[in-house]
C-alpha distance (Angstrom), angle and dihedral (degrees) to the residues before:
residue distance angle dihedral
M1 . . .
K2 3.79 . .
Y3 3.80 120.5 .
R4 3.78 137.3 179.7
L5 3.78 115.8 -150.2
E6 3.78 119.1 -163.6
I7 3.79 111.0 -160.8
N8 3.80 112.7 177.8
D9 3.84 101.3 -47.7
T10 3.81 95.5 -26.0
K11 3.81 122.5 101.4
M12 3.80 119.8 -157.7
D13 3.80 123.9 -171.1
L14 3.78 115.0 -159.0
D15 3.80 141.7 161.5
V16 3.79 122.0 -136.4
I17 3.80 110.7 -155.0
Q18 3.79 119.8 -166.7
R19 3.80 115.3 -146.2
E20 3.81 126.0 -174.0
S21 3.79 95.9 -73.7
D22 3.80 105.8 -5.3
Y23 3.79 144.3 31.1
E24 3.78 140.5 -115.6
I25 3.77 129.3 -154.5
R26 3.78 121.5 -147.9
Y27 3.78 112.4 -156.5
Q28 3.82 127.7 163.4
G29 3.80 92.3 -13.9
E30 3.82 94.5 -50.3
T31 3.80 124.9 112.5
L32 3.80 112.4 -145.5
P33 3.83 124.8 -171.1
L34 3.81 114.3 -124.1
D35 3.80 129.0 -162.2
C36 3.79 117.9 -179.8
V37 3.81 131.9 -177.6
A38 3.81 122.8 -176.2
L39 3.80 111.1 -129.0
T40 3.81 95.5 178.5
S41 3.80 133.3 -11.5
H42 3.82 89.0 -80.8
S43 3.82 106.0 27.0
Y44 3.79 132.6 69.0
S45 3.76 140.9 -175.1
V46 3.80 107.1 -137.3
I47 3.76 132.0 -174.4
L48 3.80 108.6 -163.5
N49 3.78 118.0 179.0
G50 3.81 90.8 -22.2
H51 3.82 94.9 -48.6
S52 3.81 119.1 117.2
L53 3.82 115.0 -138.3
Y54 3.78 135.5 178.8
I55 3.81 109.3 -144.0
Q56 3.79 128.0 -171.6
I57 3.81 122.3 -173.4
T58 3.80 122.1 -162.4
G59 3.75 127.9 -179.5
Q60 3.76 130.9 38.8
G61 3.76 135.6 -101.3
D62 3.79 125.4 13.2
D63 3.80 98.0 -32.1
V64 3.81 110.7 65.6
Q65 3.77 140.7 150.8
V66 3.79 113.9 -117.9
T67 3.79 122.4 -164.3
V68 3.79 114.7 -163.6
D69 3.79 108.8 -170.3
Q70 3.85 99.5 -45.9
R71 3.83 101.4 -22.0
T72 3.81 120.9 93.1
D73 3.80 124.0 -162.4
R74 3.79 134.8 172.2
V75 3.82 107.7 -117.1
L76 3.79 127.9 -166.3
V77 3.82 110.7 -158.5
K78 3.81 123.1 -159.9
D79 3.80 123.4 -178.8
E80 3.82 129.3 -154.4
T81 3.79 93.1 -87.0
Q82 3.80 94.0 51.0
L83 3.80 91.5 47.2
L84 3.81 91.5 50.6
L85 3.81 92.8 46.6
E86 3.80 89.5 47.8
K87 3.82 90.6 49.7
F88 3.81 90.0 56.1
G89 3.80 93.1 43.2
I90 3.78 95.6 -109.3
N91 3.79 115.0 136.6
K92 3.80 111.4 -157.3
G93 3.80 108.1 -165.4
T94 3.77 118.3 -156.0
S95 3.78 95.6 -132.0
K96 3.76 135.4 26.6
T97 3.79 98.8 -165.5
L98 3.78 134.7 36.8
G99 3.82 93.1 -109.2
D100 3.80 97.4 43.7
V101 3.80 116.0 113.2
S102 3.80 114.1 -161.3
A103 3.79 131.4 -175.6
P104 3.82 108.5 -88.7
I105 3.82 90.4 -158.9
P106 3.79 136.4 9.8
G107 3.78 111.7 -90.6
L108 3.78 150.5 118.3
V109 3.80 122.4 -73.5
T110 3.81 103.8 -129.0
R111 3.83 102.3 167.8
S112 3.78 137.9 17.7
F113 3.80 126.5 -158.3
I114 3.82 102.6 -178.8
E115 3.80 143.0 67.3
V116 3.81 132.4 -160.6
D117 3.84 112.0 -83.5
Q118 3.82 91.5 21.3
E119 3.80 116.4 138.0
V120 3.82 112.9 -123.1
K121 3.78 135.0 -174.7
S122 3.79 127.9 -145.0
G123 3.80 109.1 -80.2
D124 3.83 96.4 22.0
Q125 3.81 115.4 140.3
I126 3.80 113.4 -101.7
L127 3.78 102.6 173.8
I128 3.79 146.3 -31.7
L129 3.80 116.4 -108.5
E130 3.80 113.9 -164.8
A131 3.80 119.2 -151.8
M132 3.81 128.5 162.0
K133 3.84 92.3 -5.2
M134 3.82 89.2 -55.6
E135 3.78 125.3 117.4
N136 3.80 112.0 -137.9
E137 3.79 116.9 -162.1
I138 3.80 111.3 -140.7
T139 3.79 112.1 -156.3
T140 3.79 138.3 -167.4
P141 3.82 113.8 -92.2
L142 3.82 94.3 -154.1
D143 3.80 146.7 5.7
G144 3.79 113.9 -83.1
I145 3.79 149.4 93.2
V146 3.81 124.1 -61.5
G147 3.80 103.1 -111.8
A148 3.81 100.3 177.1
I149 3.80 140.1 -2.6
H150 3.81 116.5 -148.9
Y151 3.81 100.6 -173.7
Q152 3.78 141.5 61.3
V153 3.79 128.0 -145.9
G154 3.80 107.2 -93.8
Q155 3.81 93.5 29.7
A156 3.79 121.8 128.9
V157 3.81 112.7 -133.8
E158 3.79 133.1 -167.2
K159 3.78 126.7 -129.1
G160 3.80 110.3 -84.6
E161 3.82 93.3 19.6
L162 3.80 112.4 142.6
L163 3.81 109.4 -110.7
V164 3.81 106.9 168.2
E165 3.79 138.2 9.3
I166 3.79 114.6 -148.5
I167 3.78 119.9 -167.1
P168 3.82 106.0 -140.9
K169 3.78 119.0 -124.5
D170 3.78 114.8 -115.5
């Protein structure tokens, strides 16, 4: 899958290719082997082109903070679909309403922690979305009541797909 990373004022276009049990990254004409193991829901041990890295990702959606070893940068991530929509002048937002929670990346829902009518607080775990062997914790953006759940455990979801509707507390 093609991605554009924007780190500070630098733009990087890269392809992530999934093989049978590992990944490769193509960047500036080079193909680099990638091995990644999730340590927690937000931290990973990565071996990229023979170099071992500890990576921590905080935030949700396209705009995240990435810490590689001891350096932290704000990273904006755009996938092929976003780049194509942007090229044609179509802006696809990830949520339509304050309480909507949409998939920040394509992936597989592996665990769910909520039920309809359940009270939730900002930052509570909603579900685990697995992508590229990494477990991504999706959390509640606000305090409220779960109004609707639009996924099932084991379901593959696309980026921007509505997952949960939370009715904000007054």
